[in-house]
FITORDREN-904972 format. One line per 5 residues: number of its first residue (from 1); their letters; for each residue x, y, z of N, C-alpha, C, O. Coordinates in steps of 0.02 Angstrom, whole numbers, plus 50000, padded with zeros to 5 digits. Layout:
N
NUM) a) X/Y/Z/X/Y/Z/X/Y/Z/X/Y/Z  ... $
***
This chain:
240
1) xxxxx) 54667/54710/55291/54613/54688/55335/54632/54627/55376/54609/54619/55432  54674/54584/55347/54690/54521/55380/54755/54525/55421/54779/54474/55445  54782/54585/55428/54838/54594/55474/54811/54614/55542/54760/54648/55545  54843/54592/55596/54818/54610/55663/54811/54686/55671/54857/54724/55658  54751/54707/55694/54734/54778/55704/54735/54818/55640/54731/54880/55642 $
6) xxxxx) 54741/54785/55582/54742/54817/55516/54796/54871/55511/54787/54920/55476  54851/54862/55548/54903/54913/55550/54937/54920/55482/54945/54976/55457  54957/54863/55453/54995/54867/55390/54953/54895/55334/54980/54928/55289  54888/54883/55334/54846/54907/55280/54806/54969/55297/54765/54991/55257  54817/54997/55356/54778/55054/55377/54818/55119/55379/54835/55147/55328 $
11) xxxxx) 54832/55141/55440/54865/55206/55448/54935/55208/55418/54955/55259/55390  54972/55153/55424/55039/55153/55395/55037/55160/55319/55081/55191/55289  54986/55131/55287/54979/55137/55215/54965/55210/55196/54990/55233/55144  54926/55245/55237/54912/55316/55223/54977/55356/55225/54988/55400/55183  55020/55341/55274/55083/55376/55279/55126/55363/55217/55157/55409/55190 $
16) xxxxx) 55127/55301/55195/55167/55283/55135/55140/55318/55073/55179/55342/55032  55073/55321/55066/55043/55352/55007/55054/55428/55006/55054/55458/54952  55063/55458/55064/55073/55531/55067/55147/55551/55060/55163/55609/55052  55191/55502/55063/55263/55517/55059/55285/55551/54994/55326/55596/54997  55259/55532/54935/55281/55564/54873/55267/55639/54870/55300/55675/54832 $
21) xxxxx) 55218/55663/54908/55201/55733/54906/55250/55773/54950/55279/55747/54998  55259/55836/54933/55307/55877/54969/55275/55903/55034/55258/55962/55040  55268/55859/55082/55240/55876/55147/55288/55852/55201/55318/55798/55195  55296/55892/55253/55340/55873/55307/55316/55808/55339/55256/55799/55349  55362/55762/55356/55342/55699/55388/55299/55709/55451/55250/55672/55460 $
26) xxxxx) 55315/55757/55496/55271/55767/55554/55200/55787/55534/55151/55767/55566  55193/55826/55480/55127/55847/55457/55088/55787/55430/55028/55780/55442  55123/55743/55393/55091/55682/55367/55067/55639/55425/55010/55616/55425  55110/55628/55474/55091/55587/55532/55034/55619/55570/54988/55584/55593  55036/55686/55578/54984/55721/55614/54917/55714/55579/54865/55705/55611 $
31) xxxxx) 54917/55719/55512/54855/55713/55474/54823/55644/55483/54762/55637/55489  54865/55593/55485/54840/55525/55494/54813/55516/55565/54760/55485/55575  54848/55544/55615/54826/55539/55684/54760/55576/55694/54714/55551/55726  54755/55637/55666/54693/55677/55671/54635/55640/55639/54580/55639/55665  54648/55609/55581/54597/55570/55546/54572/55513/55590/54512/55501/55595 $
36) xxxxx) 54619/55477/55620/54600/55421/55663/54561/55445/55724/54512/55413/55744  54583/55500/55755/54548/55526/55814/54477/55549/55796/54430/55535/55833  54470/55583/55740/54404/55605/55718/54358/55546/55705/54298/55547/55720  54387/55493/55676/54348/55433/55663/54322/55402/55728/54263/55383/55732  54365/55397/55778/54346/55367/55841/54295/55411/55878/54244/55386/55903 $
41) xxxxx) 54308/55477/55881/54263/55522/55917/54194/55524/55884/54144/55523/55919  54192/55527/55818/54127/55528/55783/54089/55463/55795/54028/55464/55803  54124/55407/55796/54091/55343/55809/54063/55340/55879/54006/55319/55888  54101/55362/55928/54078/55361/55998/54019/55408/56007/53971/55391/56041  54021/55467/55976/53966/55515/55981/53902/55486/55951/53848/55493/55980 $
46) xxxxx) 53907/55455/55892/53848/55426/55861/53820/55368/55902/53760/55361/55909  53864/55326/55929/53842/55270/55970/53806/55296/56032/53753/55270/56051  53834/55348/56063/53802/55377/56123/53734/55407/56105/53686/55397/56142  53730/55444/56049/53668/55476/56029/53614/55424/56013/53556/55433/56032  53632/55370/55979/53583/55319/55962/53557/55284/56025/53497/55270/56030 $
51) xxxxx) 53601/55269/56072/53580/55236/56135/53533/55282/56174/53482/55259/56199  53550/55346/56179/53507/55394/56214/53439/55400/56180/53387/55401/56213  53440/55403/56113/53377/55410/56076/53332/55349/56086/53272/55355/56096  53362/55289/56085/53322/55228/56095/53297/55222/56166/53242/55197/56177  53337/55245/56215/53314/55243/56284/53256/55291/56294/53206/55273/56326 $
56) xxxxx) 53261/55352/56267/53209/55402/56276/53144/55383/56241/53090/55405/56261  53149/55342/56189/53089/55319/56153/53067/55250/56175/53026/55218/56141  53094/55226/56231/53075/55162/56261/53085/55102/56214/53051/55051/56220  53132/55110/56167/53149/55054/56122/53207/55013/56149/53222/54959/56124  53240/55040/56200/53296/55006/56230/53291/55017/56305/53290/55074/56328 $
61) xxxxx) 53288/54962/56343/53282/54968/56416/53341/54933/56449/53373/54890/56418  53356/54950/56513/53411/54915/56547/53401/54840/56551/53450/54803/56554  53337/54817/56549/53325/54744/56553/53348/54709/56489/53365/54650/56490  53349/54746/56434/53369/54715/56371/53444/54707/56365/53468/54673/56320  53482/54739/56410/53554/54734/56408/53576/54673/56447/53559/54667/56506 $
66) xxxxx) 53613/54626/56418/53637/54569/56455/53681/54591/56514/53725/54632/56505  53668/54563/56572/53703/54585/56633/53778/54575/56627/53817/54618/56647  53799/54517/56600/53871/54502/56595/53904/54551/56548/53958/54578/56563  53873/54564/56490/53902/54611/56442/53905/54681/56470/53955/54716/56461  53852/54702/56505/53851/54769/56534/53906/54777/56586/53940/54828/56588 $
71) xxxxx) 53914/54725/56628/53967/54728/56680/54036/54728/56648/54080/54765/56670  54045/54687/56596/54110/54684/56562/54128/54751/56530/54185/54774/56535  54079/54782/56497/54091/54846/56466/54108/54899/56518/54153/54940/56507  54072/54899/56574/54085/54948/56627/54155/54939/56655/54191/54988/56664  54174/54877/56670/54242/54864/56696/54295/54884/56646/54346/54913/56665 $
76) xxxxx) 54282/54869/56582/54330/54887/56530/54340/54963/56526/54396/54988/56521  54284/55001/56528/54288/55074/56525/54326/55102/56584/54368/55146/56577  54311/55076/56645/54345/55100/56705/54420/55086/56701/54461/55129/56718  54437/55026/56680/54508/55008/56674/54543/55051/56621/54600/55073/56631  54509/55062/56565/54539/55102/56511/54552/55174/56535/54605/55202/56521 $
81) xxxxx) 54503/55203/56570/54512/55271/56596/54568/55274/56648/54607/55321/56648  54572/55222/56691/54624/55220/56742/54693/55216/56710/54739/55251/56730  54700/55171/56660/54764/55164/56626/54783/55228/56590/54841/55248/56590  54734/55260/56558/54747/55322/56521/54773/55377/56567/54824/55408/56553  54737/55388/56622/54757/55442/56668/54823/55426/56703/54863/55471/56716 $
86) xxxxx) 54835/55362/56718/54899/55342/56749/54956/55353/56700/55009/55377/56719  54944/55335/56636/54995/55346/56585/55011/55419/56575/55070/55438/56568  54958/55461/56574/54969/55533/56567/55008/55562/56626/55052/55604/56618  54991/55538/56685/55024/55563/56745/55097/55542/56749/55139/55581/56773  55112/55482/56725/55180/55456/56732/55219/55459/56666/55274/55432/56662 $
91) xxxxx) 55191/55492/56614/55223/55491/56549/55294/55519/56551/55339/55492/56519  55304/55574/56588/55370/55605/56590/55421/55557/56621/55477/55549/56596  55402/55525/56675/55447/55478/56709/55461/55417/56665/55518/55393/56663  55410/55393/56630/55419/55334/56587/55467/55350/56530/55513/55312/56517  55454/55407/56495/55497/55426/56439/55569/55438/56462/55616/55420/56427 $
96) xxxxx) 55577/55471/56520/55644/55485/56545/55682/55421/56559/55741/55415/56542  55648/55372/56590/55679/55308/56606/55698/55270/56543/55753/55242/56539  55654/55271/56493/55668/55235/56431/55724/55269/56391/55768/55236/56364  55721/55336/56388/55771/55373/56349/55840/55370/56380/55890/55377/56346  55843/55360/56446/55907/55358/56480/55950/55300/56456/56012/55306/56453 $
101) xxxxx) 55919/55245/56439/55956/55186/56421/55951/55169/56346/55982/55121/56323  55914/55207/56309/55904/55190/56239/55894/55253/56198/55847/55291/56209  55939/55265/56150/55935/55325/56109/55875/55322/56062/55849/55374/56042  55853/55262/56044/55796/55256/55999/55732/55282/56031/55691/55313/55998  55724/55269/56095/55666/55295/56131/55666/55371/56132/55614/55403/56127 $
106) xxxxx) 55725/55400/56140/55731/55472/56140/55712/55501/56071/55678/55552/56067  55733/55467/56018/55715/55488/55951/55640/55481/55939/55609/55525/55909  55611/55427/55964/55539/55417/55958/55500/55471/55995/55449/55496/55971  55525/55489/56054/55493/55541/56093/55494/55608/56056/55445/55645/56056  55550/55622/56023/55556/55684/55984/55506/55686/55927/55474/55737/55914 $
111) xxxxx) 55499/55629/55892/55452/55626/55836/55380/55634/55860/55340/55668/55828  55363/55601/55916/55295/55607/55943/55280/55679/55964/55225/55703/55955  55331/55712/55991/55323/55782/56010/55309/55826/55949/55267/55871/55952  55344/55813/55894/55333/55851/55833/55263/55840/55806/55230/55887/55784  55240/55777/55808/55172/55762/55785/55121/55796/55829/55071/55823/55805 $
116) xxxxx) 55133/55796/55894/55087/55828/55942/55082/55903/55928/55028/55932/55931  55138/55935/55913/55139/56006/55896/55100/56020/55832/55065/56070/55827  55107/55975/55783/55071/55983/55720/54995/55976/55730/54956/56012/55700  54976/55930/55774/54905/55922/55789/54877/55985/55822/54823/56008/55806  54916/56014/55869/54896/56076/55901/54889/56133/55851/54843/56174/55856 $
121) xxxxx) 54935/56136/55804/54933/56188/55753/54872/56180/55708/54839/56229/55690  54857/56118/55690/54798/56105/55649/54735/56126/55686/54691/56156/55656  54730/56109/55750/54671/56124/55790/54662/56200/55797/54605/56225/55794  54717/56237/55806/54713/56310/55817/54701/56349/55752/54668/56401/55753  54729/56326/55697/54727/56365/55635/54672/56343/55587/54652/56381/55543 $
126) xxxxx) 54647/56282/55595/54597/56257/55547/54536/56228/55582/54518/56170/55570  54503/56266/55626/54444/56238/55661/54386/56223/55614/54348/56176/55626  54378/56264/55561/54323/56253/55514/54333/56188/55477/54286/56149/55470  54393/56176/55452/54408/56113/55417/54400/56053/55463/54378/56000/55442  54417/56063/55527/54410/56009/55576/54337/55991/55586/54319/55933/55590 $
131) xxxxx) 54295/56043/55589/54223/56031/55597/54193/55997/55536/54152/55952/55543  54214/56018/55476/54189/55987/55415/54210/55914/55412/54170/55870/55393  54273/55900/55430/54297/55831/55430/54257/55788/55480/54241/55731/55465  54241/55817/55538/54202/55781/55588/54132/55764/55561/54107/55708/55570  54101/55812/55527/54035/55800/55498/54037/55746/55444/53993/55705/55438 $
136) xxxxx) 54091/55748/55403/54098/55698/55350/54109/55628/55379/54085/55579/55351  54145/55624/55435/54154/55559/55467/54087/55532/55493/54073/55472/55488  54046/55577/55521/53980/55556/55543/53938/55531/55485/53903/55481/55491  53942/55566/55429/53906/55545/55369/53931/55477/55345/53892/55435/55322  53997/55466/55351/54027/55402/55332/53996/55345/55372/53978/55293/55344 $
141) xxxxx) 53989/55354/55438/53960/55301/55480/53885/55291/55464/53861/55234/55463  53850/55347/55452/53777/55342/55438/53765/55303/55373/53722/55260/55370  53804/55319/55321/53797/55284/55257/53815/55210/55266/53783/55166/55238  53868/55196/55306/53888/55126/55318/53834/55086/55353/53827/55026/55340  53796/55118/55397/53743/55083/55434/53685/55063/55389/53645/55021/55408 $
146) xxxxx) 53680/55093/55329/53626/55075/55283/53630/55002/55262/53581/54973/55240  53690/54972/55267/53698/54902/55250/53653/54859/55294/53615/54817/55269  53657/54869/55360/53613/54833/55406/53539/54848/55391/53498/54802/55390  53524/54911/55379/53455/54932/55367/53426/54896/55306/53371/54869/55309  53462/54896/55251/53438/54865/55189/53431/54790/55196/53381/54761/55175 $
151) xxxxx) 53482/54757/55227/53479/54684/55235/53419/54664/55277/53382/54618/55259  53410/54697/55334/53355/54678/55379/53287/54694/55348/53239/54657/55358  53283/54748/55310/53220/54765/55276/53204/54712/55223/53146/54692/55216  53255/54689/55187/53243/54638/55136/53220/54572/55166/53184/54534/55135  53242/54559/55229/53220/54498/55263/53153/54508/55299/53129/54462/55332 $
156) xxxxx) 53125/54568/55294/53058/54581/55322/53056/54603/55394/53004/54597/55426  53112/54628/55420/53113/54652/55490/53105/54728/55491/53142/54764/55458  53056/54752/55530/53042/54824/55532/53092/54861/55577/53079/54871/55636  53147/54881/55549/53198/54918/55587/53201/54990/55562/53185/55004/55504  53222/55035/55606/53230/55105/55586/53303/55119/55571/53347/55077/55583 $
161) xxxxx) 53316/55178/55544/53385/55197/55529/53426/55203/55594/53486/55189/55594  53394/55223/55648/53429/55228/55712/53448/55159/55737/53503/55149/55764  53403/55110/55729/53419/55041/55747/53480/55016/55707/53525/54985/55735  53480/55030/55643/53535/55009/55600/53600/55043/55620/53653/55012/55620  53596/55107/55639/53655/55143/55661/53683/55114/55725/53743/55108/55734 $
166) xxxxx) 53638/55097/55772/53659/55065/55834/53693/54998/55821/53744/54982/55850  53663/54958/55775/53693/54894/55757/53763/54902/55730/53809/54868/55752  53771/54948/55682/53836/54957/55650/53888/54983/55699/53944/54958/55701  53870/55034/55739/53917/55063/55787/53937/55012/55840/53995/55008/55861  53888/54972/55862/53903/54921/55912/53949/54867/55886/53995/54846/55921 $
171) xxxxx) 53936/54844/55825/53979/54793/55795/54050/54819/55785/54099/54783/55796  54056/54882/55763/54123/54912/55753/54160/54916/55820/54220/54904/55823  54124/54934/55873/54156/54938/55939/54180/54870/55962/54234/54864/55991  54140/54818/55950/54159/54750/55969/54218/54727/55928/54264/54695/55953  54218/54744/55863/54274/54726/55819/54338/54761/55842/54393/54733/55839 $
176) xxxxx) 54332/54823/55866/54391/54860/55890/54421/54825/55950/54482/54825/55959  54379/54795/55993/54404/54759/56051/54443/54697/56031/54488/54675/56066  54425/54669/55972/54461/54609/55948/54503/54624/55888/54512/54582/55844  54531/54686/55886/54569/54708/55827/54633/54667/55817/54659/54664/55762  54658/54636/55871/54720/54598/55865/54710/54532/55828/54759/54500/55809 $
181) xxxxx) 54647/54513/55816/54632/54452/55778/54630/54469/55704/54592/54513/55684  54669/54435/55662/54670/54451/55590/54600/54448/55559/54567/54396/55562  54580/54504/55529/54515/54506/55496/54456/54505/55544/54399/54503/55523  54470/54506/55609/54418/54501/55661/54372/54440/55648/54311/54443/55657  54404/54385/55625/54365/54325/55609/54333/54298/55672/54367/54284/55721 $
186) xxxxx) 54268/54290/55671/54231/54267/55728/54208/54323/55773/54154/54320/55803  54249/54376/55779/54231/54433/55822/54173/54471/55792/54126/54489/55826  54178/54484/55726/54124/54520/55693/54059/54481/55695/54006/54509/55707  54063/54415/55685/54003/54374/55687/53972/54375/55757/53911/54378/55764  54014/54372/55809/53989/54377/55878/53956/54445/55889/53904/54450/55921 $
191) xxxxx) 53988/54498/55863/53959/54565/55869/53891/54570/55835/53845/54601/55862  53885/54540/55776/53820/54540/55742/53766/54507/55785/53711/54533/55791  53784/54451/55815/53735/54414/55857/53715/54455/55918/53656/54459/55935  53765/54484/55952/53751/54523/56013/53708/54584/55998/53661/54598/56035  53724/54620/55944/53687/54681/55929/53617/54666/55904/53570/54703/55919 $
196) xxxxx) 53608/54612/55865/53542/54593/55843/53498/54573/55903/53439/54590/55906  53528/54538/55951/53491/54520/56011/53472/54582/56051/53419/54584/56083  53515/54632/56048/53503/54693/56087/53440/54729/56063/53405/54760/56104  53425/54726/55998/53365/54760/55973/53306/54711/55967/53256/54726/55935  53314/54652/55998/53259/54605/56001/53253/54556/55944/53200/54527/55934 $
201) xxxxx) 53306/54547/55905/53305/54498/55849/53351/54440/55868/53413/54448/55868  53322/54383/55884/53361/54326/55907/53361/54268/55858/53376/54211/55877  53344/54281/55795/53340/54228/55745/53411/54206/55724/53450/54246/55700  53425/54142/55735/53491/54114/55716/53501/54114/55640/53554/54134/55617  53450/54092/55600/53459/54095/55527/53472/54166/55502/53512/54176/55456 $
206) xxxxx) 53437/54216/55532/53449/54285/55511/53519/54307/55528/53553/54339/55487  53542/54289/55587/53610/54308/55608/53662/54279/55560/53709/54314/55539  53653/54215/55541/53700/54183/55495/53697/54217/55426/53748/54228/55395  53636/54233/55404/53628/54265/55338/53659/54334/55337/53694/54352/55289  53648/54373/55390/53676/54441/55394/53753/54437/55394/53786/54475/55359 $
211) xxxxx) 53780/54392/55435/53853/54385/55439/53882/54364/55372/53934/54389/55351  53849/54317/55338/53874/54293/55274/53872/54349/55221/53919/54356/55182  53818/54387/55220/53813/54442/55171/53865/54496/55183/53894/54523/55136  53877/54512/55247/53926/54564/55263/53997/54540/55245/54037/54579/55220  54011/54477/55258/54077/54450/55240/54085/54446/55163/54139/54458/55137 $
216) xxxxx) 54031/54431/55128/54033/54428/55055/54050/54497/55027/54090/54502/54980  54021/54549/55055/54036/54617/55034/54110/54633/55045/54142/54663/55002  54136/54613/55102/54207/54626/55116/54252/54589/55067/54300/54618/55041  54236/54526/55055/54277/54486/55009/54274/54514/54938/54324/54514/54902  54215/54539/54918/54208/54569/54851/54255/54628/54843/54290/54633/54793 $
221) xxxxx) 54257/54673/54892/54300/54732/54886/54373/54715/54894/54416/54750/54866  54388/54662/54932/54458/54640/54936/54481/54615/54867/54537/54631/54846  54439/54577/54832/54457/54553/54765/54464/54611/54716/54510/54611/54675  54420/54661/54721/54426/54720/54678/54492/54756/54692/54526/54777/54646  54509/54762/54757/54572/54794/54776/54632/54756/54749/54680/54787/54725 $
226) xxxxx) 54631/54690/54754/54686/54649/54727/54692/54658/54652/54747/54661/54625  54635/54661/54618/54635/54670/54545/54667/54736/54526/54711/54738/54483  54646/54790/54557/54674/54856/54541/54747/54860/54561/54788/54890/54525  54765/54830/54617/54835/54831/54639/54879/54795/54589/54934/54818/54574  54856/54738/54563/54896/54700/54515/54905/54739/54450/54958/54736/54418 $
231) xxxxx) 54852/54776/54430/54857/54816/54368/54907/54873/54378/54949/54886/54335  54903/54907/54436/54949/54962/54450/55021/54937/54455/55067/54968/54428  55031/54880/54489/55098/54852/54497/55127/54832/54429/55186/54842/54416  55085/54804/54385/55108/54784/54319/55129/54845/54277/55179/54843/54241  55090/54900/54282/55106/54961/54245/55171/54991/54271/55211/55017/54232 $
236) xxxxx) 55183/54988/54336/55244/55014/54365/55304/54975/54340/55356/55005/54323  55298/54909/54337/55353/54867/54314/55368/54880/54240/55426/54882/54219  55315/54890/54201/55324/54904/54130/55357/54972/54120/55397/54980/54074  55341/55020/54163/55369/55087/54158/55444/55086/54176/55484/55120/54144  55461/55046/54227/55531/55042/54248/55572/55002/54198/55632/54993/54207 $
***
């Protein structure tokens, strides 16, 4: 969690954990990539659905959106789409230029091609499993949003499950923008404040309390993880 973008403890760890099994490396990498893509797509879909639902029920209006934040998000989306389509259009030229002077880039391109083929095979041969995985990811986000719902209810704020889902999805999106910061320290707290303001809750003590409780939960599970990791590492050393 405290590595930039959670790379060392996230997707790379999944690849390492799958190595002992007799699975082709491209298949392992493809499974991790598909998992990450499903996670992102399900999150975006839920965020979109919650925003539409709140707009249609007059619980969220354009006036409630901060002008600076709305403009920043719009510019970011336009730039991201432009960079994506430019990269897709020029990918062949970029790879050719890089591979011409560096054999490592050529090797990397070959591996990415293998992973891409595995993803295509998974999509064509296992559509049912893909759909089930997508539904489970949506359930994952919905259950995670209950944290906001329970905390705000305990503090006496009348929020709905959709409000909690919007809060959680919005905070995760803001954290993703600051993924390069270890542990997203400060970014998550800012996200909590922005999303609470978005649904009309501007209480500073509540914001501090919510942020502290969410960080306490994270620290608790980090300590549990360290405890189990130390036990496993000790058993491995004793076995060797």
